[in-house]
N, C-alpha and C positions, 0 to 999 in steps of 0.2 A: 241939837246941833253940836253940843259939846262932846257927846259920845262919838259922833262921826269924826270929829277932829282928833279925838283920842285914838280911835281905831286907825286913822290915817297915819298919825305919828308913830304908832306902834308898828305898823307895816313898814314904814320907812326905816325905822330903827332895825327891824329884822333884816331888810335888804342890805343895809349898810354893814351889819355884823357879818352877814354871809360874804360880802365882798371883801371885807377886811380879813376874814378867815382864809378865803381863797388866796389873797395876795400874800398872807403870811406863810401858807403852805408852799406857794410857788417860790417865795424867797428862800425858805428853808431847803427846798429841793435844789434850787439853783446854787446856793452858796455852801451848803453843808453836805448834801448827799451825792453831788456829782463828783466823779473821780478827778484827780489832778492830772498833770501831764504824765504820760507814761515814762517809767524809768527804763534805762537801757537794758535791764535784765529781762524785761517782758517783750521786747521787740524782737521778732524773728527775722534773722538775716539769712540770705541764701548761703549755702555752703560753698566752700572754695571750689572753683572750677565749674560750677553749674551754669553760670552765665556764658562761659566760653563754649560749653557743649551745645547750648541752645542757639547760639548765634552762627554756628557753622552750617 
């Protein structure tokens, strides 16, 4: 019976380690690898007069 308990605790440890690794990777992606707010130089604005041309 001791070997069965040892196997069960080993499997549980494996599952917990996989979950912790997945949460760590998700946190790393969310907090570090996602871009911040876009700066004004990368936002494309319509040229002058294009809105007036399309509304007529």
